[in-house]
C-alpha positions as CSV (number, residue, x, y, z in Angstrom):
1,G,0.0,0.0,0.0
2,T,0.9,3.7,-0.1
3,W,2.1,5.2,3.2
4,L,2.2,8.8,4.3
5,S,5.5,10.1,5.6
6,L,6.2,9.8,9.3
7,G,6.2,13.6,9.6
8,T,2.7,13.8,8.1
9,L,1.4,11.0,10.4
10,Q,2.9,12.8,13.4
11,E,1.2,16.0,12.4
12,M,-2.1,14.2,12.0
13,T,-1.7,12.6,15.5
14,D,-1.0,16.1,16.9
15,Q,-4.1,17.5,15.3
16,G,-6.2,14.5,16.7
17,L,-9.2,12.7,15.3
18,V,-12.5,14.2,14.0
19,L,-15.6,12.0,14.1
20,H,-18.4,13.1,11.8
21,P,-22.0,12.6,13.2
22,M,-23.2,10.8,10.1
23,V,-20.9,7.9,11.1
24,V,-22.7,7.6,14.4
25,V,-26.1,7.7,12.6
26,N,-25.0,5.0,10.2
27,L,-23.8,2.8,13.1
28,A,-27.1,3.2,15.1
29,D,-29.1,2.4,12.0
30,H,-27.0,-0.7,11.2
31,F,-27.3,-2.0,14.8
32,T,-31.1,-1.5,14.8
33,R,-31.6,-3.3,11.5
34,S,-29.2,-6.2,12.6
35,T,-31.1,-6.6,15.9
36,I,-34.6,-6.5,14.4
37,Q,-34.2,-8.2,11.1
38,D,-31.3,-10.6,11.6
39,G,-31.5,-11.2,15.4
40,K,-27.8,-10.3,15.9
41,D,-26.5,-8.7,19.0
42,K,-23.6,-7.0,17.2
43,A,-23.0,-4.8,14.2
44,M,-19.7,-4.5,12.4
45,G,-18.2,-2.7,9.5
46,I,-15.3,-0.7,8.1
47,L,-14.6,3.0,8.9
48,L,-13.7,5.3,6.0
49,G,-12.0,8.7,6.3
50,C,-9.7,11.3,4.7
51,V,-7.2,13.9,5.7
52,I,-8.4,17.5,6.0
53,N,-6.0,20.2,7.3
54,K,-3.6,17.6,8.6
55,A,-6.4,16.0,10.7
56,L,-7.8,12.6,10.2
57,H,-11.6,12.8,9.6
58,I,-13.7,9.7,10.0
59,T,-16.5,10.5,7.5
60,D,-18.3,7.3,6.6
61,A,-18.9,3.7,7.5
62,V,-19.6,0.6,5.4
63,E,-21.4,-2.3,7.1
64,M,-20.2,-5.9,6.8
65,H,-22.3,-9.0,6.9
66,F,-20.2,-11.2,9.2
67,E,-20.5,-14.8,10.0
68,Q,-20.6,-15.9,13.7
69,S,-19.7,-19.3,15.0
70,G,-19.8,-19.2,18.8
71,G,-17.3,-16.5,19.8
72,D,-15.5,-16.5,16.5
73,F,-16.4,-13.9,13.8
74,K,-15.5,-14.1,10.1
75,L,-15.4,-10.9,8.2
76,P,-15.9,-11.0,4.3
77,F,-13.0,-8.7,3.4
78,K,-13.1,-9.8,-0.3
79,E,-16.8,-8.7,-0.6
80,F,-15.9,-5.4,1.1
81,E,-13.1,-4.7,-1.4
82,E,-15.4,-5.2,-4.3
83,D,-18.0,-2.8,-2.8
84,F,-15.3,-0.3,-1.9
85,E,-14.2,0.0,-5.5
86,L,-17.7,1.3,-6.3
87,H,-17.6,3.6,-3.3
88,K,-14.3,5.1,-4.5
89,E,-15.9,6.1,-7.8
90,A,-18.3,8.4,-5.9
91,Y,-15.9,9.4,-3.1
92,P,-12.3,9.2,-4.3
93,D,-10.9,10.9,-1.2
94,N,-12.1,8.2,1.2
95,E,-9.7,5.6,2.4
96,V,-10.0,2.7,5.0
97,V,-9.0,4.0,8.4
98,G,-10.3,1.2,10.7
99,W,-13.4,-0.8,11.7
100,Y,-16.3,-0.5,14.1
101,C,-18.4,-2.7,16.4
102,T,-21.0,-2.4,19.1
103,G,-20.5,-3.3,22.7
104,S,-20.3,-1.8,26.2
105,K,-16.5,-2.2,26.5
106,P,-13.6,-3.9,24.7
107,D,-13.2,-7.6,25.4
108,N,-11.4,-10.6,24.0
109,V,-13.8,-10.9,21.0
110,H,-12.9,-7.3,20.0
111,S,-9.2,-8.0,20.5
112,N,-9.3,-11.0,18.2
113,I,-11.2,-9.1,15.5
114,Q,-8.7,-6.3,15.8
115,Q,-5.9,-8.7,15.0
116,S,-7.8,-10.1,12.0
117,V,-8.5,-6.6,10.7
118,T,-4.9,-5.6,11.3
119,R,-3.6,-8.6,9.3
120,W,-6.0,-7.7,6.4
121,Y,-5.0,-4.0,6.6
122,A,-1.4,-4.9,6.1
123,T,-2.3,-6.4,2.7
124,Y,-4.6,-3.5,1.8
125,E,-3.4,-1.9,-1.4
126,G,-5.0,1.5,-1.0
127,K,-3.5,4.6,0.7
128,K,-2.9,4.0,4.4
129,L,-3.8,7.0,6.6
130,T,-3.0,5.2,9.8
131,K,-0.2,2.7,10.8
132,V,-2.7,0.6,12.7
133,P,-6.5,0.4,11.9
134,L,-8.6,2.4,14.4
135,F,-11.3,0.6,16.3
136,L,-14.6,2.5,17.1
137,L,-16.8,1.0,19.7
138,M,-20.4,2.2,20.2
139,N,-22.4,1.3,23.3
140,P,-26.0,0.6,22.2
141,E,-27.0,0.2,25.9
142,A,-26.1,3.7,26.9
143,K,-28.8,5.7,28.7
144,M,-30.3,8.9,27.4
145,S,-29.2,10.6,30.7
146,D,-25.5,10.0,29.9
147,E,-23.8,13.2,29.1
148,A,-20.9,11.7,27.0
149,L,-21.4,10.3,23.5
150,P,-21.5,6.5,23.8
151,V,-18.6,6.2,21.3
152,Q,-15.0,5.5,22.0
153,I,-12.1,5.2,19.5
154,Y,-9.1,2.9,20.2
155,G,-5.7,2.7,18.6
156,S,-2.9,0.2,18.9
157,D,-3.3,-2.3,21.8
158,L,-6.8,-1.0,22.2
159,K,-5.7,2.2,23.9
160,A,-8.4,4.9,23.9
161,K,-7.8,8.0,21.7
162,K,-9.2,11.5,22.1
163,Y,-11.5,12.8,19.3
164,K,-13.8,15.6,18.6
165,I,-17.0,15.9,16.7
166,G,-16.9,17.9,13.4
167,S,-19.3,18.3,10.4
168,D,-20.0,20.6,7.5
169,N,-23.2,22.6,7.1
170,A,-24.9,20.1,4.8
171,E,-24.2,17.2,7.2
172,T,-25.5,19.2,10.2
173,V,-28.8,19.8,8.4
174,A,-29.1,16.2,7.5
175,V,-28.4,14.9,11.0
176,V,-30.7,17.4,12.7
177,H,-33.5,16.5,10.3
178,C,-33.0,12.8,10.8
179,A,-33.0,13.2,14.6
180,Q,-36.6,14.6,14.4
181,E,-36.1,16.4,17.6
182,G,-39.5,17.7,18.8
183,V,-39.9,21.3,19.8
184,E,-42.3,21.6,22.7
185,N,-45.5,19.9,21.7
186,Q,-45.2,20.5,18.0
187,K,-44.6,17.9,15.4
188,G,-41.6,17.7,13.1
189,S,-37.9,18.5,13.5
190,K,-36.2,21.7,14.6
191,L,-35.2,22.2,11.0
192,V,-38.8,22.4,9.8
193,H,-39.7,24.9,12.5
194,H,-36.6,27.0,11.8
195,Y,-37.5,27.4,8.2
196,E,-41.1,28.2,9.1
197,N,-39.8,31.0,11.3
198,V,-37.5,32.2,8.5
199,H,-40.5,32.1,6.1
200,R,-42.7,34.2,8.4
201,G,-39.9,36.7,8.8
202,V,-39.3,37.1,5.1
203,A,-43.1,37.5,4.5
204,M,-43.3,40.2,7.2
205,M,-40.3,42.1,5.7
206,R,-41.8,41.8,2.2
207,A,-45.1,43.3,3.5
208,R,-43.3,46.2,5.0
209,L,-41.2,46.8,2.0
210,K,-44.4,46.8,-0.1
211,V,-45.8,49.6,2.0
212,L,-42.7,51.7,1.4
213,H,-42.8,50.9,-2.3
214,D,-46.4,51.9,-2.6
215,Y,-45.7,55.2,-0.8
216,V,-42.8,56.1,-3.2
217,I,-45.1,55.3,-6.2
218,D,-47.8,57.4,-4.8
219,C,-45.4,60.3,-4.3
220,K,-44.1,60.0,-7.8
221,E,-47.7,60.0,-9.2
222,K,-48.5,63.0,-6.9
223,K,-51.2,61.1,-5.2
224,V,-49.8,62.1,-1.8
225,K,-47.7,64.9,-0.6
226,P,-44.0,63.9,-0.3
227,D,-42.5,63.9,3.1
228,I,-38.7,64.6,2.8
229,K,-37.9,63.0,6.1
230,I,-39.7,59.7,5.2
231,L,-38.1,59.7,1.7
232,R,-34.6,60.1,3.3
233,Q,-35.3,57.1,5.6
234,V,-36.5,55.1,2.6
235,K,-33.3,56.0,0.7
236,S,-31.2,55.0,3.7
237,I,-32.9,51.6,3.8
238,C,-32.3,51.1,0.0
239,N,-28.6,51.9,0.4
240,R,-28.3,49.2,3.0
241,L,-29.7,46.5,0.6
242,P,-27.1,44.7,-1.5
243,T,-27.2,44.8,-5.3
244,M,-29.5,41.9,-6.1
245,Q,-28.8,41.4,-9.8
246,T,-25.3,40.0,-9.6
247,T,-23.9,36.8,-11.2
248,Q,-22.6,35.5,-7.9
249,L,-26.0,35.9,-6.2
250,N,-27.7,34.1,-9.1
251,I,-25.3,31.2,-9.0
252,E,-25.6,30.8,-5.2
253,S,-29.4,31.1,-5.4
254,Q,-29.6,28.5,-8.1
255,T,-27.3,26.1,-6.2
256,E,-29.4,26.5,-3.0
257,F,-32.6,25.9,-5.0
258,N,-31.2,22.8,-6.7
259,D,-30.0,21.4,-3.3
260,A,-33.5,21.9,-1.9
261,L,-35.1,20.1,-4.9
262,L,-32.6,17.3,-4.5
263,V,-33.4,16.8,-0.8
264,A,-37.1,16.8,-1.6
265,Y,-36.6,14.3,-4.4
266,L,-34.5,12.0,-2.2
267,S,-37.2,12.3,0.6
268,S,-39.9,11.3,-1.9
269,I,-37.8,8.3,-3.1
270,T,-37.3,7.2,0.5
271,K,-41.0,7.4,1.3
272,D,-41.9,5.5,-1.8
273,S,-39.4,2.8,-1.1
274,S,-40.7,2.4,2.4
275,A,-44.3,2.2,1.1
276,I,-43.3,-0.4,-1.4
277,G,-41.5,-2.5,1.2
278,S,-44.5,-2.3,3.5
279,L,-46.8,-3.3,0.7
280,M,-44.6,-6.3,-0.2
281,Q,-44.4,-7.4,3.4
282,K,-48.2,-7.3,3.7
283,F,-48.6,-9.1,0.4
284,N,-46.3,-11.9,1.5
285,Q,-48.1,-12.2,4.8
286,V,-51.5,-12.6,3.1
287,Y,-50.5,-14.9,0.2
288,G,-47.5,-16.6,1.7
289,S,-45.6,-19.0,-0.6
290,Q,-48.3,-18.7,-3.3
291,G,-47.7,-14.9,-3.5
292,R,-43.9,-15.4,-3.8
293,S,-44.4,-17.9,-6.6
294,F,-46.6,-15.4,-8.5
295,M,-43.7,-12.8,-8.1
296,R,-41.2,-15.3,-9.5
297,Y,-43.5,-16.0,-12.4
298,D,-43.9,-12.4,-13.2
299,E,-40.1,-11.9,-13.1
């Protein structure tokens, strides 16, 4: 594989680790599905990340469908490498930085898996951002009253490492919306109520500007007697407003509008997929094996 220089690795160590919240969301979702659908008490996968400003950012996680025999776990590294090639086409900056698992604290099972991942990581042909793969442990049994995040990151010999939470604006919006945090007794997420407040503020400002606009038009058409003091205040307000017809503003506005449409489109696809899955589940419950045979015949 391709290694970074020792100086770069030392600088990254000095800067510390940055864990992105979407990784925690992915881990929680993976554990929930594994518990409900597969009846497993653990969820495992590979951590992906990149270097930003000499700091190692853990930005994504890819789940792995492991095989368990007693206390032994077998991870399908070959299948992951095939899936990771497709992932690299969309996110070329991401590299393997470690692995994750669920549990209250590290034990012998985690230690054995760490050794297995370390052996595979030594043969990994991609760029290596760490000398030893990191191990992220999430405690699914943590209580809501706990102040600390139930996530710990370990390095070599399973020694705990300090990290901080970091995200960009788009990731923050996505996480807040997924969290669906209620505001008082109202329904919806904080994001929805925030935009509702912004919408009401813009509507109120527009109504007040319309009053000023109508007053200026009436003065121009000599419908009302001009008040010099009011006109000066109107001019002062107009001077504070930025020039709206600019190329940069149009580009930013179009980008924001397209992002909003994309979020709405993805939300619609997610709802439709959930509805289809629910319909198929009910269909199979009603018709059983006969329904599945009809489905195979149609295919």
